[in-house]
N, C-alpha and C positions, 0 to 999 in steps of 0.2 A: 435791753440796749447793750450792744457790744461796744463799750466805749473805746477799747483798745483798737478794734478794727476801724472804727470811724476816725480815730486820731491818726492811725497809720495811713489812711487815705489822705488826710489833711497834710501829713508829713510828706507823702509822695508829691502832692500838689506843690508844696513849698519849693521843691527842687527845680521846678520850671523857672523859678526866679533867680537861680544861680547865675552870677555874672551881670545882673541887671540892677541890683538893689544897693550896692555899696554907696555910701558908708553904712547903710541901714541893713537890718537883718532880712533873711528870707522868712516868709510866713505863709502858711496854708490855712484855709478856713472852709468849714462845711457847716451848713444849716440843715437840720432834719426836723420833720414835723412830729406829731405825737405818735405816729405809727412807725417812726424811724426811717421814713422815706427821705432821701436826700432831695431837698428842694432848691439848694443853691450851693455852689462851691466856687472858690476863687483863690488866687495866690497873688502875693505882692511882687510886682516886677518893675518897681521904681516910680510908679505913679501913685494912685490912691491905694490905701492899705487894703489888705485882703478882706478884713471884716467889712469895711465900707463897700467894697465891690460886691461882696456876697449879699449884703443886706439890700443894696440898691438894685440888685438884679431881680428882686421879688416885688411884685406889684402890691400884694397885701401880705404882710408878715404875720403868721399865726402867733397868737400870744403864748401858746404852749410849745412853741418851737424851742429847739436847743441849738446853740451855736458852739461849734468845736473850733478851737484855734490853737496853733502850735505854740504861740507866744502870748503871754499875758497881754490883754488889750491895753494899748497905750493911754496915758492920761496927760497928754501935753499938746499944745498947739504947735504944729510945724507947718508943713505944706497943706495939711488938712486939719479939721477939728479932731479932738480926742476921740478915739474909737470907743472909749467908755461912755462918753456922752451920746454918741450915735446909737450904741446898743440900747441904752436906756430909753431914748426917744423912739426906737423901733418897736418897743413893746415886748421884746424877747425877755423871757423870765428865767431862762436857764443858760448858763455859760460854763463850758468845760475847757480848760486850757492845760497845756503840758508843762511848760517851764516859766518860771517867774522872770520878768524882765530885769536884768542886772544893771541896766543903764539908769542911773539916778534921775536923769532928765525926763525919762518916759514912764518910769515905774509908778505903781499906785492905782492902776486901773481896776484891779480886783477889789480893792477896798471901797472905791467909789461905787462899784456895782453892788457889793454887799450892803453898803449903806443905803442904797436905793431900793433894797428889798429883793434883789435877784438871788437866785440859787447859784452859787459859784463853786466849782470843783476844780482842783488843780492837781498836778503830779501824775497825769495819765501818760504813760509811755515816755517817761522823762528821759531815760538813757538813749533811746533811739532818736528822739527829737534833738537832744543835745548834740549827738554825733552829726546829724544832718546839718545843724546850724553851728558847727564847731568853728568855722572861720570867724564869724562875727563875734561869737561868744569869747573866743580867745583874744580878739582885738580889744574888746571892752575890758577884759581882765588884765591884759599885759600892756596895752597901748601900742602894739605892733601887729602887722598882718600875719596871717598864717602862711607858712611856707611848705609847699609840697614839691618834693624832688621827683621828677619823672626820669627813669633810667631805662634804656633799651640795651640789653646786654646778652652775652652768651652765658652758657651754664658756668663757665669759669670766670665770669665777671669782667669780660672784655667788651669795650664799646667800639673798638676799631681794630682792624688787623695791623700787622707790622708795617704794611705799606701805606697805612692811613685810611684805607677804604672802610666805610661803615654802612653803606647803603646796599642792600637792606639787611640788617641783622635779624630783625623781627618780621613777623607776618603782616600781610595786608590788613588782617583783622585787628592786630595790635595798633597799627597806624591809624585805623579808623577810630579806635578807642581814644587815642591821644588827641585826635581832632575834637572829640567830645569833651575831654578835659580842658582843652583850650577854650572852647565856647563857654564853659562854665566858670573859667577863671577871670578875675578882674585884670590881671596882668601876667605876662610871661617874661621870665628873666633869663638872659644868657650873658656870657662874657664876650669880649671882643674876639677872643681866640676862636670860639665857636662861630661867631658871625663871619669871620674872615675865611675859616676853613670850609664851612658848609653853605654859606650864603643862603640861610633859611628865610622863609617869609614869616614863620611863627603864626601863621593864620590857621584857623579852623577850616577844614575843607568839607565839612558837612553842609548839606543843602540848607540855605536860609539861616546859617549860624551867625551869631554875633561875633565880632572880632575883639579880642582882648587888647589892652594896651601892651606895647612892646618896650621892654627895658633892656638896654645894652650897657653893661658895666665894664669899664676898663679904659685905659689911656690910649690905646691904638686907634687910629683913624679908620673908619669904615667908609669905603668909597661910595660916592653918590650913586653909582650904578648898581649897588647892591639892593636886594629886595627890601631890606629893612628901611630904605629911604623912599619907598613907594607910598602911595596914598591909600592903601588898603586898610591901614590902621595907624593911629598915632604912635610914634616911636620917641622914647626919651633916652638920650645918650648921657650916661653918668660917667664923667671923666675922673674916676676915683676907684681905689681899691679898698676903701674903708666901708665897713658894714654900717657904721653910724651914719655915713652920708646916704647910704642906700635906704635905711629906715626913715631918714628925714625926707627923702624924695617920695617914698611910698606914702608917708603920712600926709604929705601935701596933696598927693593924688587921691587920698581917701579910699584906698583899696582895702578890701577884707582879706583877699587870698591871692598869693603869688604862686604861679606854677613855674618851677625852676627846671629849665631844659639845658642847663649848662654842661660843660665838660668837667673833668675831675678837679681842675684848679679852683674854680669858683665854688663848686659843690663842696669840696673839702674845706674851704675857708668858712663857708656857712655852717658846716658841721662843727668845726672847731669853736665857733661862736655860739653854738647852741640854737641855731636858727632853722634847722630842718625838723619840722614838726611831723612830717609824714613822708613816706617814700612809696611811690608806685613803681614797682620794678616789673618790666616786661622781659621775661627770661626765655630766650630761644634755646632749644635743645641741641646746641652746637658747642663745640670746643675748639678754641684757637691755640691755646697754649702760650702764645706770645701776642704782643700788641698792647694797646692802651687799656689800663684798668679804669673802672668807673670812679674810683676814689684814690686819693693820694695818701701821703704819709700823715697820720694823725698823732704822731708822737706817742703811740701806744706801745708799750713794751711787755705787758703782761695781760693775762685774761681778766684780771681784776679791774683793769682800766678800760675795758671794752665798752663800746656804746651799744646798749641794748634797745631794741625796738620790739613791739608786740605785734604779732600777726593779727590783723583785723579780718581780712578776707583773702580768698584766692579763687581764681577762675581760669578756665582754659579758653584762650582766644586763638583760633586756628590751631597751629601746632606749638603755640607759646603758652607759658604760664604767666599770669598776671597776679602779683602778690602785693597787697596793700599793707604797709607796716606803719604803726603809729608810735610816736615817741612816748617814753614812759616819764611823765612829768612828776 
């Protein structure tokens, strides 16, 4: 049995739940028979848990089946009964999971399974699954959502020309990828400066995509005629420049991840407060020389004070380069 390959499939399944599960985690689950044939697979998307959906999709569960799940089965009563109890009642004898649940409210399922005589294995493909579920894991650890800053810029770091024009710096392929990021985010954040200058909808334009919450931060008024006041998605206007007020609002909304699509003023403020966990930079092979830079003054005067990020991945989209950078915590 290739445990890593099967867990990788469960991990891929979990990604279909991005944007749907907050404040809960994304989870993927696969059940295989004794010949390693996949007989059920499911993911959590805000309703029943992935394990429950997978088990209930099988008419008769073979007792020699093995259940793979990306997160330790829960052991608490919420909207559903504990997954640990459901697995025991199903007759499944083998459970393999990747990461231990860090939430004290839900953890403990693996002990209950072992106490019931099941064979339980943990730690399969841990680093990969942790990265996929990084938004929720960080929120549980720090008490605040995960912030991803999306930037579309030229090779020399400009987000607009001297005359203010910015459409379109990057390719159609890059803009399509941004739509995907929006559909996977719980909320999209901009400042009132961006709202007034660009009149964006902040919606995902992919077919059948869900729409994230829209957060507009700042004290300037956004006219009722602007797209952010339409009914395509809920919009929350935060009349403040304080990041503590932002965190309080987001906590109340129970979001796991925020996609930041702001200009340099708000983005720089979030950087200064240590709130940018990830940067997704779409870099066009163009040079402007003058215009607006994507980031403002960070009060850095020497290389020793610089903010370092780690390159996680990069790919070509059309004629652009998309680079994902992760903060070094």
